[in-house]
C-alpha positions in Angstrom: 0.0 0.1 0.0 1.4 3.4 -1.1 1.5 6.1 1.5 -1.0 8.3 -0.7 -3.5 5.2 -0.7 -3.9 5.3 3.0 -7.1 7.0 4.4 -6.5 10.5 5.5 -7.7 11.7 8.9 -10.9 14.0 9.0 -9.9 17.6 9.4 -6.5 19.0 8.9 -3.6 18.5 11.4 -3.6 22.3 12.4 -7.3 22.0 13.4 -6.6 18.9 15.3 -3.7 20.6 17.2 -5.9 23.6 18.1 -8.4 21.3 19.7 -5.8 19.2 21.7 -6.0 19.8 25.5 -2.8 21.4 26.7 -3.7 20.6 30.4 -1.5 17.6 30.7 1.7 19.4 29.5 4.3 20.6 31.8 5.9 24.2 31.3 8.9 22.6 29.7 6.7 20.6 27.3 4.7 23.9 26.6 7.8 25.8 25.8 9.0 22.8 23.5 5.7 22.8 21.8 5.8 26.6 21.2 9.4 26.3 19.7 8.2 23.4 17.4 5.3 25.5 16.3 7.3 28.7 15.8 9.7 26.6 13.6 6.8 25.3 11.7 5.4 28.8 11.0 8.9 29.8 9.7 9.1 26.8 7.4 5.4 27.7 6.1 6.1 31.2 5.6 9.3 30.3 3.8 7.5 28.1 1.5 4.9 30.8 0.8 7.5 33.3 -0.1 9.1 30.8 -2.4 5.7 30.2 -4.1 5.1 33.9 -4.5 8.6 34.3 -6.0 8.0 31.5 -8.4 4.6 33.0 -9.4 6.1 36.3 -9.8 8.8 34.9 -12.1 6.2 33.1 -14.1 4.1 36.2 -14.4 7.1 38.0 -15.6 8.0 35.5 -18.3 4.6 34.9 -19.4 2.7 38.0 -18.6 0.3 38.5 -15.8 -2.5 36.3 -17.3 -5.0 34.5 -15.1 -4.6 31.0 -16.2 -7.8 29.1 -16.4 -10.1 32.4 -16.4 -11.4 33.7 -19.5 -10.5 37.4 -20.1 -13.0 40.0 -21.1 -13.2 40.7 -24.8 -11.7 44.2 -25.9 -14.2 47.0 -25.8 -15.9 47.6 -29.1 -17.0 51.2 -28.1 -15.4 53.5 -30.7 -15.8 56.6 -28.3 -13.7 55.0 -25.5 
């Protein structure tokens, strides 16, 4: 069985993490959890920034077209 064939849990992991009770964690465990989450935020932000950069490079190369969306036809109003 491939990893992609496994059933996915209901809801995303961030939502599950937000619902998790923190009552059983010690102060040190809470600090470690905060450090881990801050590292994940930094990793996610870096990935987002790379995606934005990639998109900007594609827009610069191919023009700023909205792929998959029909553009409006040019205006036929001669007075415009």
